[in-house]
Biopython code that builds the backbone (N, CA, C, O; Angstrom):
import numpy as np
from Bio.PDB.StructureBuilder import StructureBuilder

atoms = [
    (1, "MET", "N", (136.588, -98.123, -60.139)),
    (1, "MET", "CA", (135.496, -97.343, -59.583)),
    (1, "MET", "C", (135.363, -96.049, -60.388)),
    (1, "MET", "O", (136.356, -95.432, -60.773)),
    (2, "HIS", "N", (134.139, -95.667, -60.625)),
    (2, "HIS", "CA", (133.844, -94.484, -61.433)),
    (2, "HIS", "C", (133.114, -93.467, -60.565)),
    (2, "HIS", "O", (132.031, -93.752, -60.053)),
    (3, "LYS", "N", (133.695, -92.290, -60.398)),
    (3, "LYS", "CA", (133.050, -91.244, -59.605)),
    (3, "LYS", "C", (132.149, -90.411, -60.509)),
    (3, "LYS", "O", (132.583, -89.929, -61.556)),
    (4, "VAL", "N", (130.900, -90.245, -60.103)),
    (4, "VAL", "CA", (129.929, -89.472, -60.874)),
    (4, "VAL", "C", (129.901, -88.044, -60.329)),
    (4, "VAL", "O", (129.568, -87.812, -59.166)),
    (5, "ILE", "N", (130.253, -87.106, -61.184)),
    (5, "ILE", "CA", (130.265, -85.697, -60.797)),
    (5, "ILE", "C", (129.063, -85.017, -61.437)),
    (5, "ILE", "O", (128.935, -85.011, -62.661)),
    (6, "PRO", "N", (128.179, -84.441, -60.619)),
    (6, "PRO", "CA", (126.974, -83.815, -61.191)),
    (6, "PRO", "C", (127.297, -82.585, -62.034)),
    (6, "PRO", "O", (128.197, -81.807, -61.719)),
    (7, "GLU", "N", (126.529, -82.436, -63.118)),
    (7, "GLU", "CA", (126.618, -81.251, -63.967)),
    (7, "GLU", "C", (125.332, -80.466, -63.780)),
    (7, "GLU", "O", (124.242, -81.030, -63.886)),
    (8, "ILE", "N", (125.442, -79.175, -63.504)),
    (8, "ILE", "CA", (124.273, -78.326, -63.284)),
    (8, "ILE", "C", (124.154, -77.348, -64.443)),
    (8, "ILE", "O", (125.126, -76.703, -64.837)),
    (9, "ALA", "N", (122.930, -77.251, -64.986)),
    (9, "ALA", "CA", (122.698, -76.350, -66.114)),
    (9, "ALA", "C", (121.398, -75.582, -65.895)),
    (9, "ALA", "O", (120.474, -76.069, -65.242)),
    (10, "GLU", "N", (121.346, -74.393, -66.442)),
    (10, "GLU", "CA", (120.153, -73.547, -66.394)),
    (10, "GLU", "C", (119.563, -73.445, -67.793)),
    (10, "GLU", "O", (120.298, -73.418, -68.781)),
    (11, "GLY", "N", (118.231, -73.388, -67.878)),
    (11, "GLY", "CA", (117.557, -73.154, -69.147)),
    (11, "GLY", "C", (117.829, -74.210, -70.200)),
    (11, "GLY", "O", (118.048, -73.875, -71.364)),
    (12, "VAL", "N", (117.821, -75.485, -69.814)),
    (12, "VAL", "CA", (118.136, -76.571, -70.740)),
    (12, "VAL", "C", (117.124, -76.638, -71.887)),
    (12, "VAL", "O", (115.920, -76.754, -71.657)),
    (13, "ARG", "N", (117.618, -76.565, -73.100)),
    (13, "ARG", "CA", (116.805, -76.614, -74.328)),
    (13, "ARG", "C", (115.648, -75.611, -74.292)),
    (13, "ARG", "O", (114.552, -75.891, -74.776)),
    (14, "GLY", "N", (115.912, -74.448, -73.713)),
    (14, "GLY", "CA", (114.902, -73.404, -73.650)),
    (14, "GLY", "C", (113.961, -73.534, -72.469)),
    (14, "GLY", "O", (112.992, -72.783, -72.363)),
    (15, "GLY", "N", (114.234, -74.478, -71.578)),
    (15, "GLY", "CA", (113.413, -74.652, -70.373)),
    (15, "GLY", "C", (113.765, -73.622, -69.314)),
    (15, "GLY", "O", (114.512, -72.677, -69.568)),
    (16, "THR", "N", (113.213, -73.821, -68.114)),
    (16, "THR", "CA", (113.440, -72.880, -67.022)),
    (16, "THR", "C", (114.062, -73.588, -65.825)),
    (16, "THR", "O", (113.954, -74.806, -65.677)),
    (17, "GLY", "N", (114.709, -72.810, -64.984)),
    (17, "GLY", "CA", (115.238, -73.342, -63.730)),
    (17, "GLY", "C", (116.478, -74.199, -63.899)),
    (17, "GLY", "O", (117.096, -74.252, -64.963)),
    (18, "SER", "N", (116.818, -74.871, -62.798)),
    (18, "SER", "CA", (118.051, -75.637, -62.710)),
    (18, "SER", "C", (117.814, -77.127, -62.925)),
    (18, "SER", "O", (116.882, -77.716, -62.377)),
    (19, "VAL", "N", (118.691, -77.720, -63.743)),
    (19, "VAL", "CA", (118.659, -79.159, -64.018)),
    (19, "VAL", "C", (120.026, -79.721, -63.638)),
    (19, "VAL", "O", (121.057, -79.196, -64.060)),
    (20, "THR", "N", (120.032, -80.780, -62.848)),
    (20, "THR", "CA", (121.278, -81.429, -62.462)),
    (20, "THR", "C", (121.313, -82.812, -63.087)),
    (20, "THR", "O", (120.375, -83.593, -62.931)),
    (21, "ALA", "N", (122.399, -83.118, -63.799)),
    (21, "ALA", "CA", (122.554, -84.424, -64.442)),
    (21, "ALA", "C", (123.748, -85.148, -63.840)),
    (21, "ALA", "O", (124.847, -84.602, -63.742)),
    (22, "HIS", "N", (123.509, -86.382, -63.441)),
    (22, "HIS", "CA", (124.557, -87.260, -62.939)),
    (22, "HIS", "C", (124.788, -88.304, -64.037)),
    (22, "HIS", "O", (124.106, -89.329, -64.067)),
    (23, "LYS", "N", (125.744, -88.050, -64.937)),
    (23, "LYS", "CA", (125.982, -88.954, -66.067)),
    (23, "LYS", "C", (126.669, -90.225, -65.577)),
    (23, "LYS", "O", (127.786, -90.192, -65.061)),
    (24, "LEU", "N", (125.970, -91.339, -65.751)),
    (24, "LEU", "CA", (126.517, -92.625, -65.356)),
    (24, "LEU", "C", (127.347, -93.237, -66.472)),
    (24, "LEU", "O", (128.286, -93.992, -66.219)),
    (25, "LEU", "N", (126.994, -92.906, -67.707)),
    (25, "LEU", "CA", (127.673, -93.422, -68.878)),
    (25, "LEU", "C", (127.527, -92.397, -69.983)),
    (25, "LEU", "O", (126.438, -91.865, -70.197)),
    (26, "ASP", "N", (128.607, -92.115, -70.687)),
    (26, "ASP", "CA", (128.562, -91.125, -71.756)),
    (26, "ASP", "C", (129.356, -91.641, -72.950)),
    (26, "ASP", "O", (130.549, -91.918, -72.827)),
    (27, "LEU", "N", (128.701, -91.774, -74.109)),
    (27, "LEU", "CA", (129.332, -92.221, -75.351)),
    (27, "LEU", "C", (130.151, -93.495, -75.164)),
    (27, "LEU", "O", (131.373, -93.489, -75.314)),
    (28, "PHE", "N", (129.464, -94.578, -74.838)),
    (28, "PHE", "CA", (130.106, -95.865, -74.632)),
    (28, "PHE", "C", (130.614, -96.406, -75.966)),
    (28, "PHE", "O", (129.802, -96.680, -76.849)),
    (29, "PRO", "N", (131.929, -96.571, -76.147)),
    (29, "PRO", "CA", (132.497, -96.989, -77.437)),
    (29, "PRO", "C", (131.910, -98.315, -77.937)),
    (29, "PRO", "O", (131.784, -99.273, -77.175)),
    (30, "GLY", "N", (131.556, -98.356, -79.218)),
    (30, "GLY", "CA", (131.048, -99.567, -79.833)),
    (30, "GLY", "C", (129.625, -99.929, -79.473)),
    (30, "GLY", "O", (129.162, -101.022, -79.801)),
    (31, "SER", "N", (128.931, -99.042, -78.811)),
    (31, "SER", "CA", (127.565, -99.318, -78.372)),
    (31, "SER", "C", (126.608, -98.279, -78.930)),
    (31, "SER", "O", (127.009, -97.161, -79.256)),
    (32, "ALA", "N", (125.343, -98.655, -79.038)),
    (32, "ALA", "CA", (124.308, -97.698, -79.437)),
    (32, "ALA", "C", (123.978, -96.742, -78.289)),
    (32, "ALA", "O", (123.313, -95.728, -78.500)),
    (33, "ILE", "N", (124.439, -97.060, -77.079)),
    (33, "ILE", "CA", (124.168, -96.203, -75.920)),
    (33, "ILE", "C", (125.004, -94.937, -76.024)),
    (33, "ILE", "O", (126.233, -94.988, -76.042)),
    (34, "LYS", "N", (124.310, -93.789, -76.093)),
    (34, "LYS", "CA", (125.012, -92.506, -76.171)),
    (34, "LYS", "C", (125.219, -91.911, -74.785)),
    (34, "LYS", "O", (126.253, -91.300, -74.516)),
    (35, "SER", "N", (124.234, -92.090, -73.901)),
    (35, "SER", "CA", (124.388, -91.632, -72.521)),
    (35, "SER", "C", (123.299, -92.238, -71.640)),
    (35, "SER", "O", (122.211, -92.581, -72.104)),
    (36, "VAL", "N", (123.628, -92.359, -70.360)),
    (36, "VAL", "CA", (122.687, -92.796, -69.330)),
    (36, "VAL", "C", (122.976, -91.947, -68.109)),
    (36, "VAL", "O", (124.136, -91.749, -67.748)),
    (37, "GLY", "N", (121.925, -91.441, -67.467)),
    (37, "GLY", "CA", (122.154, -90.639, -66.282)),
    (37, "GLY", "C", (120.902, -90.430, -65.456)),
    (37, "GLY", "O", (119.781, -90.674, -65.901)),
    (38, "VAL", "N", (121.131, -89.972, -64.242)),
    (38, "VAL", "CA", (120.042, -89.587, -63.343)),
    (38, "VAL", "C", (119.920, -88.072, -63.442)),
    (38, "VAL", "O", (120.901, -87.346, -63.280)),
    (39, "VAL", "N", (118.704, -87.604, -63.709)),
    (39, "VAL", "CA", (118.451, -86.180, -63.896)),
    (39, "VAL", "C", (117.542, -85.694, -62.774)),
    (39, "VAL", "O", (116.593, -86.376, -62.389)),
    (40, "ARG", "N", (117.843, -84.512, -62.257)),
    (40, "ARG", "CA", (117.062, -83.905, -61.168)),
    (40, "ARG", "C", (116.589, -82.524, -61.598)),
    (40, "ARG", "O", (117.387, -81.665, -61.973)),
    (41, "LEU", "N", (115.275, -82.327, -61.535)),
    (41, "LEU", "CA", (114.693, -81.013, -61.842)),
    (41, "LEU", "C", (114.199, -80.396, -60.546)),
    (41, "LEU", "O", (113.434, -81.019, -59.810)),
    (42, "GLU", "N", (114.628, -79.189, -60.265)),
    (42, "GLU", "CA", (114.135, -78.457, -59.099)),
    (42, "GLU", "C", (112.646, -78.160, -59.288)),
    (42, "GLU", "O", (112.154, -78.194, -60.416)),
    (43, "PRO", "N", (111.921, -77.868, -58.203)),
    (43, "PRO", "CA", (110.512, -77.481, -58.342)),
    (43, "PRO", "C", (110.354, -76.338, -59.344)),
    (43, "PRO", "O", (111.046, -75.324, -59.255)),
    (44, "GLY", "N", (109.438, -76.512, -60.294)),
    (44, "GLY", "CA", (109.173, -75.497, -61.310)),
    (44, "GLY", "C", (110.116, -75.526, -62.496)),
    (44, "GLY", "O", (109.880, -74.823, -63.479)),
    (45, "ALA", "N", (111.187, -76.326, -62.434)),
    (45, "ALA", "CA", (112.161, -76.378, -63.529)),
    (45, "ALA", "C", (111.635, -77.231, -64.681)),
    (45, "ALA", "O", (110.752, -78.068, -64.499)),
    (46, "SER", "N", (112.192, -77.002, -65.866)),
    (46, "SER", "CA", (111.764, -77.757, -67.038)),
    (46, "SER", "C", (112.913, -77.926, -68.020)),
    (46, "SER", "O", (113.898, -77.190, -67.990)),
    (47, "VAL", "N", (112.757, -78.917, -68.892)),
    (47, "VAL", "CA", (113.602, -79.086, -70.065)),
    (47, "VAL", "C", (112.686, -78.749, -71.234)),
    (47, "VAL", "O", (111.627, -79.357, -71.386)),
    (48, "GLY", "N", (113.082, -77.794, -72.053)),
    (48, "GLY", "CA", (112.243, -77.309, -73.139)),
    (48, "GLY", "C", (112.003, -78.332, -74.241)),
    (48, "GLY", "O", (112.689, -79.350, -74.332)),
    (49, "ASP", "N", (111.022, -78.040, -75.065)),
    (49, "ASP", "CA", (110.640, -78.912, -76.169)),
    (49, "ASP", "C", (111.804, -79.068, -77.145)),
    (49, "ASP", "O", (112.416, -78.087, -77.566)),
    (50, "HIS", "N", (112.095, -80.314, -77.493)),
    (50, "HIS", "CA", (113.175, -80.618, -78.426)),
    (50, "HIS", "C", (112.887, -81.937, -79.118)),
    (50, "HIS", "O", (112.115, -82.755, -78.619)),
    (51, "SER", "N", (113.512, -82.140, -80.272)),
    (51, "SER", "CA", (113.301, -83.384, -81.017)),
    (51, "SER", "C", (114.601, -84.164, -81.094)),
    (51, "SER", "O", (115.682, -83.649, -80.808)),
    (52, "HIS", "N", (114.463, -85.419, -81.489)),
    (52, "HIS", "CA", (115.611, -86.304, -81.645)),
    (52, "HIS", "C", (115.621, -86.862, -83.053)),
    (52, "HIS", "O", (114.572, -87.212, -83.593)),
    (53, "GLN", "N", (116.807, -86.948, -83.654)),
    (53, "GLN", "CA", (116.984, -87.531, -84.978)),
    (53, "GLN", "C", (118.021, -88.650, -84.866)),
    (53, "GLN", "O", (119.106, -88.450, -84.321)),
    (54, "ASN", "N", (117.677, -89.814, -85.382)),
    (54, "ASN", "CA", (118.578, -90.971, -85.365)),
    (54, "ASN", "C", (118.950, -91.412, -83.955)),
    (54, "ASN", "O", (120.023, -91.972, -83.730)),
    (55, "GLU", "N", (118.053, -91.154, -83.010)),
    (55, "GLU", "CA", (118.240, -91.590, -81.627)),
    (55, "GLU", "C", (116.896, -91.618, -80.918)),
    (55, "GLU", "O", (115.944, -90.960, -81.337)),
    (56, "GLU", "N", (116.831, -92.396, -79.830)),
    (56, "GLU", "CA", (115.648, -92.456, -78.988)),
    (56, "GLU", "C", (116.040, -92.037, -77.583)),
    (56, "GLU", "O", (117.144, -92.332, -77.124)),
    (57, "ASP", "N", (115.139, -91.352, -76.905)),
    (57, "ASP", "CA", (115.376, -90.868, -75.549)),
    (57, "ASP", "C", (114.367, -91.527, -74.625)),
    (57, "ASP", "O", (113.168, -91.526, -74.904)),
    (58, "PHE", "N", (114.849, -92.089, -73.527)),
    (58, "PHE", "CA", (114.001, -92.760, -72.556)),
    (58, "PHE", "C", (114.064, -92.009, -71.233)),
    (58, "PHE", "O", (115.155, -91.691, -70.757)),
    (59, "TYR", "N", (112.915, -91.720, -70.632)),
    (59, "TYR", "CA", (112.842, -91.137, -69.292)),
    (59, "TYR", "C", (112.073, -92.110, -68.418)),
    (59, "TYR", "O", (110.980, -92.538, -68.790)),
    (60, "TYR", "N", (112.622, -92.469, -67.259)),
    (60, "TYR", "CA", (111.931, -93.322, -66.294)),
    (60, "TYR", "C", (111.875, -92.575, -64.966)),
    (60, "TYR", "O", (112.914, -92.281, -64.374)),
    (61, "CYS", "N", (110.664, -92.266, -64.495)),
    (61, "CYS", "CA", (110.490, -91.472, -63.276)),
    (61, "CYS", "C", (110.809, -92.299, -62.030)),
    (61, "CYS", "O", (110.260, -93.382, -61.829)),
    (62, "ILE", "N", (111.702, -91.769, -61.206)),
    (62, "ILE", "CA", (112.094, -92.402, -59.951)),
    (62, "ILE", "C", (111.311, -91.806, -58.782)),
    (62, "ILE", "O", (110.768, -92.537, -57.954)),
    (63, "SER", "N", (111.257, -90.464, -58.721)),
    (63, "SER", "CA", (110.513, -89.815, -57.633)),
    (63, "SER", "C", (110.077, -88.419, -58.054)),
    (63, "SER", "O", (110.634, -87.829, -58.981)),
    (64, "GLY", "N", (109.073, -87.903, -57.356)),
    (64, "GLY", "CA", (108.515, -86.600, -57.670)),
    (64, "GLY", "C", (107.399, -86.734, -58.694)),
    (64, "GLY", "O", (107.055, -87.836, -59.122)),
    (65, "THR", "N", (106.843, -85.600, -59.074)),
    (65, "THR", "CA", (105.782, -85.603, -60.086)),
    (65, "THR", "C", (106.005, -84.461, -61.060)),
    (65, "THR", "O", (106.563, -83.418, -60.719)),
    (66, "GLY", "N", (105.552, -84.692, -62.277)),
    (66, "GLY", "CA", (105.694, -83.678, -63.294)),
    (66, "GLY", "C", (104.794, -83.971, -64.472)),
    (66, "GLY", "O", (103.870, -84.781, -64.399)),
    (67, "VAL", "N", (105.091, -83.289, -65.555)),
    (67, "VAL", "CA", (104.357, -83.459, -66.807)),
    (67, "VAL", "C", (105.390, -83.651, -67.898)),
    (67, "VAL", "O", (106.371, -82.912, -67.977)),
    (68, "VAL", "N", (105.162, -84.660, -68.748)),
    (68, "VAL", "CA", (105.991, -84.857, -69.916)),
    (68, "VAL", "C", (105.136, -84.502, -71.132)),
    (68, "VAL", "O", (103.959, -84.855, -71.206)),
    (69, "VAL", "N", (105.746, -83.803, -72.073)),
    (69, "VAL", "CA", (105.037, -83.408, -73.293)),
    (69, "VAL", "C", (105.590, -84.284, -74.417)),
    (69, "VAL", "O", (106.760, -84.183, -74.785)),
    (70, "ASP", "N", (104.728, -85.137, -74.949)),
    (70, "ASP", "CA", (105.091, -86.095, -75.990)),
    (70, "ASP", "C", (104.444, -85.663, -77.295)),
    (70, "ASP", "O", (103.235, -85.810, -77.471)),
    (71, "ASN", "N", (105.257, -85.123, -78.222)),
    (71, "ASN", "CA", (104.733, -84.641, -79.506)),
    (71, "ASN", "C", (103.573, -83.666, -79.324)),
    (71, "ASN", "O", (102.589, -83.715, -80.062)),
    (72, "GLY", "N", (103.696, -82.782, -78.335)),
    (72, "GLY", "CA", (102.694, -81.749, -78.101)),
    (72, "GLY", "C", (101.583, -82.136, -77.154)),
    (72, "GLY", "O", (100.792, -81.275, -76.768)),
    (73, "SER", "N", (101.484, -83.419, -76.754)),
    (73, "SER", "CA", (100.435, -83.869, -75.832)),
    (73, "SER", "C", (101.014, -84.057, -74.436)),
    (73, "SER", "O", (102.026, -84.735, -74.259)),
    (74, "GLU", "N", (100.358, -83.446, -73.437)),
    (74, "GLU", "CA", (100.830, -83.537, -72.058)),
    (74, "GLU", "C", (100.327, -84.808, -71.380)),
    (74, "GLU", "O", (99.186, -85.228, -71.570)),
    (75, "HIS", "N", (101.227, -85.417, -70.570)),
    (75, "HIS", "CA", (100.894, -86.632, -69.819)),
    (75, "HIS", "C", (101.515, -86.534, -68.431)),
    (75, "HIS", "O", (102.605, -85.981, -68.287)),
    (76, "PRO", "N", (100.844, -87.061, -67.401)),
    (76, "PRO", "CA", (101.441, -87.076, -66.063)),
    (76, "PRO", "C", (102.727, -87.903, -66.058)),
    (76, "PRO", "O", (102.821, -88.927, -66.734)),
    (77, "PHE", "N", (103.700, -87.449, -65.296)),
    (77, "PHE", "CA", (104.973, -88.162, -65.151)),
    (77, "PHE", "C", (105.181, -88.406, -63.672)),
    (77, "PHE", "O", (105.579, -87.503, -62.936)),
    (78, "THR", "N", (104.914, -89.622, -63.238)),
    (78, "THR", "CA", (104.946, -90.004, -61.828)),
    (78, "THR", "C", (105.830, -91.237, -61.658)),
    (78, "THR", "O", (106.153, -91.895, -62.647)),
    (79, "PRO", "N", (106.230, -91.564, -60.422)),
    (79, "PRO", "CA", (107.104, -92.719, -60.219)),
    (79, "PRO", "C", (106.584, -93.970, -60.925)),
    (79, "PRO", "O", (105.415, -94.335, -60.804)),
    (80, "GLY", "N", (107.494, -94.621, -61.672)),
    (80, "GLY", "CA", (107.157, -95.816, -62.422)),
    (80, "GLY", "C", (106.779, -95.554, -63.867)),
    (80, "GLY", "O", (106.630, -96.499, -64.642)),
    (81, "THR", "N", (106.619, -94.286, -64.251)),
    (81, "THR", "CA", (106.258, -93.940, -65.628)),
    (81, "THR", "C", (107.493, -93.997, -66.527)),
    (81, "THR", "O", (108.563, -93.509, -66.164)),
    (82, "LEU", "N", (107.328, -94.598, -67.700)),
    (82, "LEU", "CA", (108.379, -94.633, -68.707)),
    (82, "LEU", "C", (107.920, -93.830, -69.911)),
    (82, "LEU", "O", (106.847, -94.089, -70.457)),
    (83, "GLN", "N", (108.718, -92.862, -70.330)),
    (83, "GLN", "CA", (108.454, -92.041, -71.512)),
    (83, "GLN", "C", (109.506, -92.373, -72.560)),
    (83, "GLN", "O", (110.703, -92.309, -72.277)),
    (84, "ILE", "N", (109.076, -92.726, -73.761)),
    (84, "ILE", "CA", (110.007, -93.019, -74.851)),
    (84, "ILE", "C", (109.742, -92.039, -75.986)),
    (84, "ILE", "O", (108.613, -91.913, -76.460)),
    (85, "THR", "N", (110.785, -91.353, -76.413)),
    (85, "THR", "CA", (110.678, -90.448, -77.554)),
    (85, "THR", "C", (111.495, -91.050, -78.682)),
    (85, "THR", "O", (112.710, -91.205, -78.568)),
    (86, "ARG", "N", (110.826, -91.385, -79.763)),
    (86, "ARG", "CA", (111.452, -92.040, -80.909)),
    (86, "ARG", "C", (112.091, -91.011, -81.844)),
    (86, "ARG", "O", (111.813, -89.816, -81.744)),
    (87, "SER", "N", (112.932, -91.474, -82.733)),
    (87, "SER", "CA", (113.578, -90.610, -83.719)),
    (87, "SER", "C", (112.522, -89.843, -84.509)),
    (87, "SER", "O", (111.554, -90.430, -84.993)),
    (88, "GLY", "N", (112.710, -88.535, -84.636)),
    (88, "GLY", "CA", (111.775, -87.685, -85.362)),
    (88, "GLY", "C", (110.653, -87.130, -84.508)),
    (88, "GLY", "O", (109.869, -86.308, -84.982)),
    (89, "GLU", "N", (110.558, -87.562, -83.250)),
    (89, "GLU", "CA", (109.508, -87.066, -82.348)),
    (89, "GLU", "C", (110.070, -85.992, -81.425)),
    (89, "GLU", "O", (111.281, -85.775, -81.374)),
    (90, "SER", "N", (109.172, -85.315, -80.688)),
    (90, "SER", "CA", (109.601, -84.256, -79.778)),
    (90, "SER", "C", (109.126, -84.538, -78.363)),
    (90, "SER", "O", (108.174, -85.286, -78.140)),
    (91, "GLN", "N", (109.816, -83.919, -77.414)),
    (91, "GLN", "CA", (109.479, -84.083, -76.004)),
    (91, "GLN", "C", (109.895, -82.855, -75.206)),
    (91, "GLN", "O", (110.741, -82.068, -75.629)),
    (92, "ALA", "N", (109.279, -82.718, -74.052)),
    (92, "ALA", "CA", (109.658, -81.729, -73.049)),
    (92, "ALA", "C", (109.228, -82.311, -71.711)),
    (92, "ALA", "O", (108.420, -83.239, -71.669)),
    (93, "ILE", "N", (109.757, -81.779, -70.625)),
    (93, "ILE", "CA", (109.377, -82.254, -69.297)),
    (93, "ILE", "C", (109.462, -81.098, -68.321)),
    (93, "ILE", "O", (110.342, -80.243, -68.428)),
    (94, "ARG", "N", (108.531, -81.077, -67.358)),
    (94, "ARG", "CA", (108.599, -80.033, -66.324)),
    (94, "ARG", "C", (108.157, -80.593, -64.978)),
    (94, "ARG", "O", (107.293, -81.466, -64.892)),
    (95, "ASN", "N", (108.771, -80.069, -63.949)),
    (95, "ASN", "CA", (108.445, -80.447, -62.585)),
    (95, "ASN", "C", (107.276, -79.587, -62.120)),
    (95, "ASN", "O", (107.389, -78.363, -62.059)),
    (96, "THR", "N", (106.163, -80.219, -61.793)),
    (96, "THR", "CA", (104.968, -79.492, -61.353)),
    (96, "THR", "C", (104.755, -79.597, -59.848)),
    (96, "THR", "O", (103.730, -79.152, -59.332)),
    (97, "SER", "N", (105.719, -80.186, -59.142)),
    (97, "SER", "CA", (105.551, -80.386, -57.700)),
    (97, "SER", "C", (106.406, -79.409, -56.897)),
    (97, "SER", "O", (107.137, -78.591, -57.455)),
    (98, "GLU", "N", (106.297, -79.515, -55.596)),
    (98, "GLU", "CA", (107.094, -78.672, -54.703)),
    (98, "GLU", "C", (108.347, -79.392, -54.229)),
    (98, "GLU", "O", (109.079, -78.886, -53.378)),
    (99, "THR", "N", (108.594, -80.585, -54.788)),
    (99, "THR", "CA", (109.798, -81.340, -54.465)),
    (99, "THR", "C", (110.544, -81.639, -55.761)),
    (99, "THR", "O", (110.018, -81.438, -56.855)),
    (100, "GLU", "N", (111.745, -82.109, -55.627)),
    (100, "GLU", "CA", (112.583, -82.434, -56.770)),
    (100, "GLU", "C", (111.961, -83.573, -57.599)),
    (100, "GLU", "O", (111.414, -84.522, -57.037)),
    (101, "LEU", "N", (112.047, -83.477, -58.920)),
    (101, "LEU", "CA", (111.631, -84.535, -59.828)),
    (101, "LEU", "C", (112.907, -85.256, -60.267)),
    (101, "LEU", "O", (113.821, -84.633, -60.806)),
    (102, "VAL", "N", (112.965, -86.579, -60.034)),
    (102, "VAL", "CA", (114.163, -87.359, -60.336)),
    (102, "VAL", "C", (113.804, -88.441, -61.337)),
    (102, "VAL", "O", (112.849, -89.191, -61.135)),
    (103, "PHE", "N", (114.574, -88.521, -62.427)),
    (103, "PHE", "CA", (114.323, -89.566, -63.408)),
    (103, "PHE", "C", (115.623, -90.079, -64.012)),
    (103, "PHE", "O", (116.642, -89.387, -64.025)),
    (104, "LEU", "N", (115.560, -91.320, -64.514)),
    (104, "LEU", "CA", (116.665, -91.912, -65.231)),
    (104, "LEU", "C", (116.473, -91.598, -66.704)),
    (104, "LEU", "O", (115.383, -91.809, -67.237)),
    (105, "GLY", "N", (117.489, -91.107, -67.365)),
    (105, "GLY", "CA", (117.411, -90.803, -68.778)),
    (105, "GLY", "C", (118.452, -91.594, -69.544)),
    (105, "GLY", "O", (119.577, -91.768, -69.077)),
    (106, "ALA", "N", (118.076, -92.076, -70.728)),
    (106, "ALA", "CA", (119.021, -92.798, -71.578)),
    (106, "ALA", "C", (118.808, -92.359, -73.018)),
    (106, "ALA", "O", (117.674, -92.238, -73.480)),
    (107, "LEU", "N", (119.897, -92.124, -73.714)),
    (107, "LEU", "CA", (119.855, -91.717, -75.113)),
    (107, "LEU", "C", (120.526, -92.828, -75.921)),
    (107, "LEU", "O", (121.686, -93.168, -75.685)),
    (108, "ILE", "N", (119.778, -93.388, -76.882)),
    (108, "ILE", "CA", (120.229, -94.546, -77.646)),
    (108, "ILE", "C", (120.224, -94.212, -79.146)),
    (108, "ILE", "O", (119.226, -93.715, -79.666)),
    (109, "ALA", "N", (121.328, -94.481, -79.831)),
    (109, "ALA", "CA", (121.396, -94.273, -81.279)),
    (109, "ALA", "C", (120.542, -95.318, -81.984)),
    (109, "ALA", "O", (120.498, -96.474, -81.563)),
    (110, "THR", "N", (119.857, -94.911, -83.064)),
    (110, "THR", "CA", (119.022, -95.846, -83.803)),
    (110, "THR", "C", (119.639, -96.248, -85.131)),
    (110, "THR", "O", (119.062, -97.057, -85.858)),
    (111, "GLN", "N", (120.802, -95.698, -85.461)),
    (111, "GLN", "CA", (121.522, -96.101, -86.667)),
    (111, "GLN", "C", (122.999, -95.841, -86.462)),
    (111, "GLN", "O", (123.387, -95.174, -85.502)),
    (112, "GLU", "N", (123.820, -96.357, -87.347)),
    (112, "GLU", "CA", (125.262, -96.171, -87.253)),
    (112, "GLU", "C", (125.618, -94.696, -87.244)),
    (112, "GLU", "O", (125.035, -93.903, -87.984)),
    (113, "ILE", "N", (126.563, -94.335, -86.416)),
    (113, "ILE", "CA", (127.003, -92.945, -86.301)),
    (113, "ILE", "C", (128.288, -92.753, -87.095)),
    (113, "ILE", "O", (128.832, -91.649, -87.132)),
]
sb = StructureBuilder()
sb.init_structure("model")
sb.init_model(0)
sb.init_chain("A")
sb.init_seg("    ")
for serial, (resi, resn, name, xyz) in enumerate(atoms, 1):
    if name == "N":
        sb.init_residue(resn, " ", resi, " ")
    sb.init_atom(name, np.array(xyz, "f"), 0.0, 1.0, " ", f" {name:<3s}", serial, name[0])
structure = sb.get_structure()
């Protein structure tokens, strides 16, 4: 059995507010999977704009509403939405609702590390 201990951070990648990450998997040996977790953004919180190199980042919205910024273009982020950021691209996300925004995030390597 694996106990998931939440990690709380402020100002993630230049964003605002509190972000809580429940890492389900981190650096799985021999796999392209770098991490998988459930992320919670408080109302008004955000993860700042950042890019990925030699990895892809996947966000899947579970609950709440927000905006995801994909290479500078804003898109609604609502339950059932999947956001994929490819190597060399940029992303940001912010909670625009009055309730918590919850999403599944996965970071996958795209080449040998």
